[in-house]
C-alpha positions in Angstrom: -8.2 2.8 14.1 -11.3 3.2 16.2 -12.1 6.3 18.3 -13.9 5.4 21.5 -16.7 6.8 23.6 -16.3 5.4 27.1 -19.5 4.6 29.0 -19.8 5.7 32.7 -19.1 2.1 33.8 -15.6 2.1 32.3 -12.9 2.8 35.0 -11.2 6.2 34.6 -7.9 4.5 35.1 -8.5 2.3 32.0 -9.3 5.4 30.0 -6.2 7.2 31.1 -4.0 4.2 30.2 -5.6 3.9 26.8 -4.9 7.5 26.1 -1.3 6.9 27.2 -1.2 4.2 24.6 -2.3 6.7 21.9 -6.0 5.7 21.8 -8.5 8.5 21.2 -11.1 8.1 24.0 -13.8 10.5 25.2 -15.6 9.9 28.5 -19.3 10.6 28.9 -18.4 12.4 32.2 -16.1 14.7 30.4 -18.8 15.6 27.9 -21.3 16.4 30.7 -23.4 13.4 29.7 -23.6 11.6 33.0 -26.8 9.5 33.4 -27.9 9.4 29.7 -29.8 6.3 28.6 -28.7 3.7 26.1 -30.5 5.4 23.2 -28.9 8.7 23.9 -25.5 7.1 24.2 -26.0 5.4 20.8 -27.0 8.8 19.2 -24.0 10.5 20.7 -21.6 7.8 19.6 -22.9 8.1 16.1 -22.7 11.9 16.0 -19.1 11.7 17.2 -18.3 8.8 14.9 -17.0 6.7 17.9 -17.3 3.1 18.9 -18.8 2.5 22.3 -16.6 1.1 25.1 -18.8 -0.3 27.8 -19.4 -2.9 30.5 -23.1 -2.9 29.8 -24.2 -6.2 28.2 -27.2 -4.5 26.5 -24.8 -3.1 23.9 -23.9 -6.6 22.8 -27.6 -7.3 21.9 -28.4 -7.1 18.2 -31.2 -4.5 18.5 -28.8 -2.0 20.0 -25.6 -3.1 18.3 -27.2 -2.7 14.9 -27.8 1.0 15.6 -24.2 1.9 16.4 -22.3 2.9 13.3 -18.7 2.4 14.6 -19.1 -0.7 16.7 -19.0 -1.8 20.3 -16.2 -3.0 22.6 -17.9 -4.8 25.5 -15.7 -5.5 28.5 -17.5 -8.4 30.2 -15.9 -8.2 33.6 -15.0 -5.6 36.2 -11.3 -5.2 36.0 -9.3 -4.8 39.1 -6.8 -2.0 39.5 -4.0 -4.5 38.9 -5.6 -5.8 35.7 -5.9 -2.3 34.1 -2.4 -2.0 32.6 -2.6 -5.4 30.9 -6.2 -4.8 29.7 -5.2 -1.4 28.3 -2.3 -2.9 26.4 -4.5 -5.6 25.0 -7.2 -3.2 24.0 -4.8 -0.6 22.5 -3.2 -3.3 20.3 -6.6 -4.4 19.1 -8.1 -0.9 18.6 -5.2 0.1 16.3 -6.0 -2.8 14.0 -9.8 -2.3 13.8 -11.7 0.1 11.6 -15.1 1.5 12.5 -17.9 -0.7 11.2 -21.6 -1.1 11.9 -22.2 -4.4 13.6 -18.6 -4.7 14.9 -18.7 -6.3 18.4 -15.6 -7.0 20.4 -16.2 -9.0 23.5 -13.3 -8.7 26.1 -13.0 -11.5 28.6 -10.3 -11.9 31.2 -8.5 -14.7 29.3 -9.4 -13.8 25.6 -11.0 -11.4 23.2 -13.6 -12.3 20.6 -14.3 -10.2 17.5 -17.6 -10.4 15.6 -17.9 -8.4 12.4 
C-alpha cells in the first residue's frame, strides 16, 4: 500500500477523509514545508518514502515523475466539497492495491482513473 505526501493544493478535507479510510497521508503544511518548490517536494517524498498526491500537472511529466521513487497520484480536477467523500473512497480503494514504484502515475479524473506503471 502506498503512503502519501499531500501537496499544498490537495484539500484538507480530502486528506482527512483518506485518513479515516486508513490511508497514511502526511500534508506539507503539517511538516512545516509550505511553499517549497517541486524539486524540494520530490526530495522530501523520496526521503519519506511516500508517493506524491497532487493537483499540479507538472508531476505527471516524465522529467519529474522519473525522479519520484514511490510514484505520483495526480488529481486532474478541483473537487467540490460534495465530491470529496466519493473521491476519498475511490482513492482509498486504489491506494490499498498499489505498491510504491518509480514511474507509477495515477491520473484521477472525475469519471475515471488511469494507472500507468
